[in-house]
DRENTOR-249599 format. One line per 10 residues: number of its first residue (from 1); for each residue x, y, z of C-alpha. Coordinates in nm, 4 decimals, always signed. Last residue first. Example, Ala and Ser with C-alpha at 12.3 -4.5 7.8 and 13.67 -1.06 7.14 Angstrom:
# DRENTOR-249599
2) +1.3670:-0.1060:+0.7140  +1.2300:-0.4500:+0.7800
END
This chain:
# DRENTOR-249599
289) -2.3994:-0.5210:+4.6930  -2.5537:-0.2258:+4.8677  -2.4266:+0.1118:+4.7097  -2.4931:+0.0667:+4.2982  -2.7532:-0.2044:+4.3639  -2.9788:+0.0627:+4.5449  -3.2396:+0.1620:+4.2929  -3.2207:-0.1206:+4.0248  -3.1407:-0.3618:+4.3096  -3.4703:-0.2750:+4.5001
279) -3.6239:-0.6277:+4.4865  -3.2932:-0.8097:+4.5029  -3.1338:-0.6217:+4.7811  -3.4696:-0.6241:+4.9844  -3.4943:-1.0066:+4.9311  -3.1309:-1.0524:+5.0388  -3.2264:-0.8562:+5.3634  -3.0593:-0.5380:+5.4593  -2.9494:-0.5621:+5.8145  -2.5676:-0.6090:+5.7274
269) -2.5963:-0.2968:+5.5209  -2.6799:-0.0610:+5.8305  -2.9574:+0.1225:+5.7395  -2.9014:+0.5036:+5.6644  -2.8852:+0.5030:+5.2890  -2.8796:+0.8509:+5.1951  -2.5205:+0.9587:+5.1600  -2.4472:+0.8508:+4.8045  -2.8329:+0.8129:+4.7502  -2.8696:+1.1414:+4.5615
259) -2.5751:+1.0583:+4.3094  -2.7548:+1.1193:+3.9734  -2.9222:+1.4212:+4.1157  -2.6128:+1.5752:+4.1985  -2.5329:+1.6409:+3.8321  -2.1940:+1.5666:+3.6377  -2.2036:+1.6634:+3.2802  -2.1963:+1.3412:+3.0590  -2.5507:+1.3911:+2.9375  -2.4850:+1.7622:+2.8035
249) -2.5209:+1.6686:+2.4315  -2.8003:+1.4182:+2.5210  -3.0057:+1.6967:+2.6851  -2.9390:+1.9095:+2.3932  -3.0497:+1.6460:+2.1460  -3.3816:+1.6165:+2.3466  -3.4287:+1.9824:+2.4238  -3.5731:+2.0677:+2.0743  -3.8309:+1.8028:+2.0647  -3.9284:+1.8730:+2.4250
239) -3.9924:+2.2501:+2.3352  -4.1831:+2.1755:+2.0311  -4.3970:+1.9015:+2.2180  -4.4680:+2.1515:+2.5027  -4.5704:+2.4181:+2.2624  -4.8205:+2.1564:+2.0816  -4.9432:+2.0519:+2.4304  -5.0059:+2.4195:+2.5407  -5.2331:+2.4804:+2.2191  -5.4247:+2.1262:+2.2980
229) -5.4618:+2.2120:+2.6682  -5.5646:+2.5738:+2.5766  -5.8395:+2.4593:+2.3476  -5.9736:+2.2070:+2.6170  -5.9772:+2.5154:+2.8438  -6.1744:+2.7110:+2.6046  -6.4432:+2.4396:+2.5374  -6.4831:+2.4020:+2.9011  -6.5536:+2.7479:+2.9345  -6.8073:+2.7620:+2.6498
219) -6.9769:+2.4724:+2.8042  -6.9984:+2.6636:+3.1262  -7.1479:+2.9955:+2.9897  -7.0552:+3.2895:+3.2010  -7.3832:+3.3937:+3.3833  -7.2044:+3.4275:+3.7272  -6.9248:+3.6219:+3.5644  -6.5759:+3.4497:+3.6784  -6.3860:+3.5076:+3.9924  -6.0227:+3.4254:+3.9667
209) -5.9315:+3.2183:+4.2872  -6.1084:+2.9732:+4.0714  -5.7894:+2.8580:+3.9076  -5.6790:+3.0624:+3.5848  -5.6906:+2.8215:+3.2926  -5.4974:+2.5375:+3.1092  -5.1191:+2.6355:+3.2120  -4.8942:+2.3601:+3.0551  -4.6407:+2.2715:+3.3223  -4.3042:+2.1348:+3.1712
199) -4.1192:+1.9309:+3.4580  -3.7923:+1.8399:+3.5236  -3.6185:+1.5254:+3.6374  -3.2627:+1.3779:+3.6620  -3.2879:+1.0350:+3.7740  -3.1199:+0.9072:+4.0937  -3.3961:+0.6642:+4.1532  -3.4480:+0.8564:+4.5069  -3.4766:+1.1765:+4.3074  -3.7149:+1.0102:+4.0467
189) -3.9367:+0.8956:+4.3261  -3.9350:+1.2572:+4.4771  -4.0426:+1.3991:+4.1459  -4.3049:+1.1479:+4.0740  -4.4463:+1.1922:+4.4453  -4.5770:+1.4415:+4.3415  -4.5824:+1.5952:+4.0239  -4.9633:+1.4923:+3.9474  -5.2297:+1.6931:+4.0838  -5.2027:+2.0388:+3.9695
179) -5.1621:+2.4143:+4.1061  -4.9671:+2.6738:+3.9739  -4.7818:+2.9966:+4.1314  -4.8136:+2.9103:+4.5002  -4.6515:+3.1464:+4.7292  -4.8511:+3.0278:+5.0572  -5.1043:+3.3301:+5.0069  -5.1598:+3.1972:+4.6534  -5.2461:+2.8613:+4.7765  -5.4677:+3.0191:+5.0580
169) -5.6556:+3.1847:+4.7871  -5.7019:+2.8584:+4.6184  -5.8200:+2.6837:+4.9272  -6.0819:+2.9587:+4.9918  -6.1854:+2.9258:+4.6214  -6.2512:+2.5462:+4.6828  -6.0050:+2.3575:+4.5007  -6.0492:+2.0997:+4.2169  -6.1951:+1.7210:+4.2839  -5.9545:+1.4465:+4.2070
159) -5.7784:+1.5733:+4.3830  -5.4569:+1.5220:+4.6126  -5.3041:+1.8675:+4.5749  -4.9613:+1.9603:+4.4334  -4.8802:+2.3296:+4.4468  -4.6273:+2.4108:+4.1915  -4.3798:+2.7011:+4.2856  -4.2531:+2.8746:+3.9652  -3.9374:+2.9546:+3.7787  -3.8289:+2.9747:+3.4045
149) -4.1715:+3.0944:+3.2436  -4.1883:+3.0186:+2.8796  -4.4288:+3.2481:+2.6798  -4.4716:+3.1175:+2.3388  -4.3058:+3.1514:+1.9934  -3.9829:+2.9368:+2.0862  -3.6517:+3.0495:+2.0845  -3.6304:+3.1396:+2.4628  -3.7720:+2.7983:+2.5586  -3.4253:+2.6322:+2.4574
139) -3.2538:+2.8339:+2.7216  -3.5236:+2.7748:+2.9883  -3.5030:+2.3919:+2.9159  -3.1444:+2.3950:+2.9417  -3.1477:+2.5339:+3.2985  -3.4386:+2.3166:+3.4077  -3.2378:+2.0237:+3.2899  -2.9300:+2.1114:+3.4838  -3.1338:+2.2421:+3.8035  -3.3072:+1.8967:+3.8317
129) -3.6554:+1.9495:+3.9851  -3.6924:+1.9035:+4.3742  -3.4301:+2.1595:+4.4821  -3.4280:+2.1210:+4.8541  -3.5327:+1.7840:+4.8225  -3.2311:+1.5754:+4.9548  -3.2776:+1.2087:+4.9977  -3.3324:+1.0030:+5.2890  -3.3140:+0.6135:+5.2986  -3.4211:+0.3636:+5.5724
119) -3.4143:+0.0038:+5.4269  -3.7156:-0.2546:+5.4449  -3.9334:-0.0400:+5.2470  -3.7889:+0.2169:+5.0355  -3.9363:+0.2911:+4.7119  -4.1247:+0.6190:+4.8676  -4.4111:+0.8238:+4.8069  -4.7058:+0.5812:+4.8266  -5.0025:+0.8068:+4.7495  -5.3097:+0.9072:+4.9705
109) -5.1850:+1.2418:+5.1295  -5.0750:+1.4645:+4.8486  -5.0326:+1.8468:+4.9591  -4.6721:+1.8900:+4.8263  -4.5729:+2.2415:+4.7890  -4.3200:+2.2137:+4.5147  -4.0532:+2.4320:+4.3780  -3.8456:+2.4997:+4.0401  -4.1446:+2.5067:+3.8127  -4.0642:+2.5231:+3.4401
99) -4.3794:+2.7003:+3.2853  -4.5419:+2.6895:+2.9676  -4.8185:+2.9664:+2.8645  -5.1503:+2.8458:+2.7051  -5.3405:+3.0049:+2.9783  -5.1786:+3.2977:+3.1232  -4.9023:+3.3031:+3.3978  -4.8699:+3.6711:+3.4673  -5.2061:+3.6660:+3.6554  -5.1087:+3.4197:+3.9201
89) -5.2494:+3.1066:+4.0452  -5.2499:+2.9082:+3.7091  -5.4089:+2.5801:+3.6776  -5.1797:+2.3174:+3.5775  -5.1638:+2.0242:+3.3002  -4.8353:+1.8191:+3.3651  -4.5596:+1.7437:+3.1535  -4.2488:+1.5354:+3.2590  -3.9043:+1.5411:+3.1158  -3.7020:+1.2581:+3.2737
79) -3.3311:+1.1725:+3.2530  -3.1298:+0.8631:+3.3080  -3.3495:+0.6176:+3.1803  -3.1986:+0.2507:+3.1371  -3.5131:+0.0394:+3.1011  -3.5002:-0.0696:+3.4637  -3.5010:+0.3048:+3.5777  -3.8014:+0.3522:+3.3504  -3.9581:+0.0652:+3.5142  -3.8879:+0.2044:+3.8568
69) -4.0283:+0.5369:+3.7780  -4.3638:+0.4062:+3.6288  -4.4010:+0.1375:+3.9341  -4.3497:+0.3900:+4.1817  -4.5888:+0.6428:+4.0487  -4.8718:+0.3901:+4.0103  -5.1451:+0.6680:+3.9021  -5.4462:+0.6086:+4.0995  -5.4592:+0.9310:+4.3006  -5.4175:+1.1318:+3.9741
59) -5.7191:+0.9488:+3.7952  -5.6279:+0.6659:+3.5759  -5.8261:+0.5944:+3.2732  -5.6707:+0.8595:+3.0100  -5.7578:+0.6302:+2.7114  -5.4218:+0.4611:+2.7469  -5.2915:+0.5232:+3.0737  -5.2810:+0.8450:+3.3046  -4.9151:+0.8850:+3.2901  -4.8680:+0.8074:+2.9212
49) -4.5052:+0.6772:+2.9043  -4.2341:+0.7413:+2.6377  -3.8900:+0.5877:+2.6598  -3.6107:+0.7796:+2.4516  -3.2996:+0.6912:+2.2703  -3.1654:+0.9968:+2.1035  -3.1069:+0.9922:+1.7290  -3.3227:+1.2830:+1.6679  -3.5975:+1.1137:+1.8668  -3.5523:+0.7277:+1.9152
39) -3.7905:+0.4750:+2.0322  -3.8852:+0.3175:+2.3597  -4.2398:+0.2961:+2.4008  -4.3803:+0.2058:+2.7821  -4.7116:+0.0392:+2.7782  -4.9322:+0.1389:+3.0291  -4.9846:+0.3072:+3.3845  -4.7180:+0.0636:+3.5096  -4.7714:-0.2693:+3.6639  -4.7046:-0.3482:+4.0071
29) -4.4601:-0.2026:+4.2879  -4.2139:-0.4864:+4.2330  -4.2257:-0.4328:+3.8875  -4.4410:-0.5367:+3.5698  -4.3694:-0.4083:+3.2212  -4.5691:-0.4049:+2.8950  -4.2902:-0.2807:+2.6637  -4.3753:-0.1301:+2.3236  -4.1017:-0.0910:+2.0534  -4.1129:+0.2157:+1.8568
19) -4.3100:+0.5151:+1.6918  -4.2177:+0.8465:+1.7367  -4.2370:+1.2072:+1.9161  -4.5951:+1.2704:+1.7551  -4.6920:+0.9365:+1.9262  -4.6695:+1.1371:+2.2629  -4.9764:+1.3050:+2.1935  -5.2356:+1.1434:+2.4196  -4.9939:+1.1761:+2.7221  -4.9590:+1.5360:+2.6194
9) -5.2931:+1.6728:+2.6828  -5.3246:+1.5533:+3.0347  -4.9442:+1.4000:+3.1463  -4.6981:+1.2877:+2.9300  -4.3576:+1.1294:+3.0856  -4.0808:+1.1369:+2.8675  -3.7965:+0.9481:+2.9513  -3.4542:+0.9999:+2.7964  -3.1927:+0.7435:+2.7678
END
């Protein structure tokens, strides 16, 4: 089953992928952002979730990331494609382009970023996005009438305010290519849940490192950004629609993401309580009986 997490823009357009059964789910980490819709796309089981909730009511810091990933795991999701609007930190990444980030710099500080409480576990994050999924998306992107960048470093900031110009220049000096607010801790949690996870970033504008004219009309600029979001959303939907059958065809291919916890649980199993075993069963049940 493929999970589709829609961010700004795509979250409001997930219905285009198909109608289906609505699931209102509660988890040990609270309720999800909103209902999860299970459906089929090109004959492939999918679970659709809007990250910011119906009506875009959740700010990046308020998204229940743990509940979202946990619920998708409970439903049987094995692969996740996540979209996220982002500002470009590089001239070659133009507004409306799609980007498949391969690295992250995590600057968030207000968000619970692990499932593990009552058990110590560490997962590898050297490659934060699934290489298998990224490779498939990159190949499919070559056939689309839109520029798809196959590599980028995504800087995830806390928000909800945007960067200062000094911060934007710092992110560029760090090697950042995109700036956004939502892929962390989502990617970390997907790895803990042993779910293959890849992101499709929608470039909406150049971040504030690129100075604008002092007399530039702010309303016109906003309209331009909204237009970029809408165009990039349609491009992302096209990429996702083509990717789903290909992911299903390669689902049996072994991937390190799906065994990320095999050596990751450090707590002596004798000291993991029955309550913790039950609460985290969808995550650790394969290893802790």
